[in-house]
C-alpha positions as CSV (number, residue, x, y, z in Angstrom):
1,X,0.1,-0.1,0.0
2,X,2.6,2.5,-1.1
3,X,1.6,5.2,-3.7
4,X,4.6,6.1,-5.6
5,X,4.7,9.5,-7.6
6,X,7.5,10.8,-9.7
7,X,8.1,14.5,-10.3
8,X,10.6,16.9,-11.7
9,X,11.5,18.0,-15.1
10,X,11.4,14.7,-16.9
11,X,12.1,16.0,-20.4
12,X,15.9,15.1,-20.3
13,X,15.4,11.7,-19.0
14,X,15.2,8.8,-21.4
15,X,11.7,8.0,-22.8
16,X,11.8,4.5,-21.4
17,X,12.5,5.9,-17.9
18,X,9.7,8.4,-18.3
19,X,7.3,5.8,-19.5
20,X,8.3,3.6,-16.5
21,X,7.7,6.5,-14.2
22,X,4.3,7.2,-15.6
23,X,3.4,3.5,-15.5
24,X,4.3,3.4,-11.9
25,X,2.2,6.4,-11.2
26,X,-0.7,4.9,-12.9
27,X,-0.3,1.5,-11.2
28,X,-0.4,3.1,-7.7
29,X,-2.7,6.1,-8.2
30,X,-5.7,3.9,-7.1
31,X,-4.5,3.6,-3.6
32,X,-6.0,5.7,-0.9
33,X,-4.6,9.0,0.1
34,X,-4.7,7.5,3.6
35,X,-2.1,5.0,2.5
36,X,1.6,5.9,2.5
37,X,2.9,8.0,-0.2
38,X,6.4,8.2,-1.6
39,X,7.5,10.9,-3.8
40,X,10.5,10.4,-6.0
41,X,12.0,13.7,-7.3
42,X,14.0,13.2,-10.5
43,X,15.8,16.1,-12.0
44,X,14.0,18.3,-9.6
45,X,14.7,21.9,-8.4
46,X,12.2,24.1,-6.5
47,X,13.2,27.2,-8.5
48,X,12.8,25.4,-11.8
49,X,9.5,24.0,-10.7
50,X,8.2,27.5,-9.9
51,X,9.4,28.9,-13.2
52,X,8.0,26.0,-15.1
53,X,4.7,26.4,-13.3
54,X,4.7,30.1,-14.2
55,X,5.4,29.5,-17.8
56,X,2.6,26.8,-18.1
57,X,0.1,29.2,-16.2
58,X,1.0,32.1,-18.6
59,X,0.6,29.8,-21.6
60,X,-2.9,28.7,-20.3
61,X,-4.0,32.1,-19.5
62,X,-2.9,33.5,-22.9
63,X,-4.9,30.8,-24.5
64,X,-8.0,31.4,-22.3
65,X,-7.7,28.1,-20.4
66,X,-6.8,29.7,-17.1
67,X,-8.5,32.2,-14.8
68,X,-7.3,34.4,-12.2
69,X,-4.2,33.5,-10.4
70,X,-4.5,32.4,-6.8
71,X,-2.2,30.1,-4.6
72,X,-4.6,27.2,-5.3
73,X,-4.9,27.7,-9.0
74,X,-1.0,28.2,-9.4
75,X,-0.4,25.0,-7.2
76,X,-2.1,23.0,-10.0
77,X,0.8,23.8,-12.3
78,X,3.5,22.5,-9.9
79,X,5.1,19.1,-10.3
80,X,3.5,18.2,-7.0
81,X,0.1,19.1,-8.0
82,X,-2.5,17.0,-6.1
83,X,0.1,16.0,-3.4
84,X,-0.4,17.4,0.2
85,X,2.3,19.9,1.2
86,X,4.8,18.2,3.7
87,X,4.0,18.7,7.4
88,X,7.4,17.9,8.3
89,X,10.7,18.2,6.4
90,X,13.6,16.2,7.8
91,X,17.1,17.3,6.8
92,X,19.9,14.8,7.7
93,X,23.6,15.3,7.5
94,X,24.1,18.2,9.5
95,X,23.0,20.9,6.9
96,X,20.6,23.5,7.9
97,X,19.2,24.7,4.7
98,X,16.5,23.3,2.3
99,X,18.8,23.4,-0.8
100,X,16.3,24.3,-3.4
101,X,13.8,21.5,-2.4
102,X,10.0,22.0,-2.4
103,X,10.4,25.8,-2.1
104,X,6.8,26.4,-2.5
105,X,5.3,23.4,-0.6
106,X,7.4,24.0,2.3
107,X,5.9,27.4,3.3
108,X,4.3,26.0,6.4
109,X,6.4,22.8,6.9
110,X,8.1,22.3,10.3
111,X,11.8,21.6,9.8
112,X,13.8,19.1,11.8
113,X,17.6,19.1,11.4
114,X,19.9,16.3,12.4
115,X,23.6,15.5,12.2
116,X,22.7,11.8,11.5
117,X,23.7,11.0,7.8
118,X,20.9,9.7,5.5
119,X,22.4,6.2,5.3
120,X,22.5,6.0,9.1
121,X,18.9,7.4,9.7
122,X,17.0,4.6,11.4
123,X,13.5,4.1,12.5
124,X,14.6,5.4,16.0
125,X,16.0,8.7,14.3
126,X,12.5,9.0,12.6
127,X,10.8,8.5,16.0
128,X,12.9,11.4,17.4
129,X,12.0,13.6,14.5
130,X,8.2,12.7,15.0
131,X,8.3,13.3,18.6
132,X,9.9,16.7,18.1
133,X,7.3,17.7,15.5
134,X,4.5,16.7,17.9
135,X,5.8,19.1,20.5
136,X,5.6,21.9,18.1
137,X,2.8,24.6,18.1
138,X,1.7,24.8,14.4
139,X,0.2,28.1,13.7
140,X,0.4,28.3,9.8
141,X,1.8,31.8,9.9
142,X,-0.5,33.0,12.6
143,X,1.0,35.1,15.6
144,X,1.1,33.3,18.8
145,X,-1.2,35.1,21.4
146,X,0.9,35.8,24.7
């Protein structure tokens, strides 16, 4: 019960690999959104995603296929369209930056930074990240009342 979705600029990737990614998306798309979803980013960059979405929106708008620009309507042009924004972004390896990753989608994500390298990131490390996340007061941009 794992939904698998590939996104990124797939145009420079071989046609066979693109077809395999599409086939995998189609095979798993029937699974419930309550099941686990894994997203595989190939040839992905957050800035590139936003520029690509803006170009596609502009083309649709010029052709009369798009209405007013809103956060919701723009989100439909992103590689991650239809996928919920992440609640938690875990950054292993001691880095404290997001490195051009899911720039639009992480607007209200909680971040967890750890010195543990990705190959050493165990279930126990994931439990620590989730425990830290559960202690957070998520306000989605709202100001905390004193």
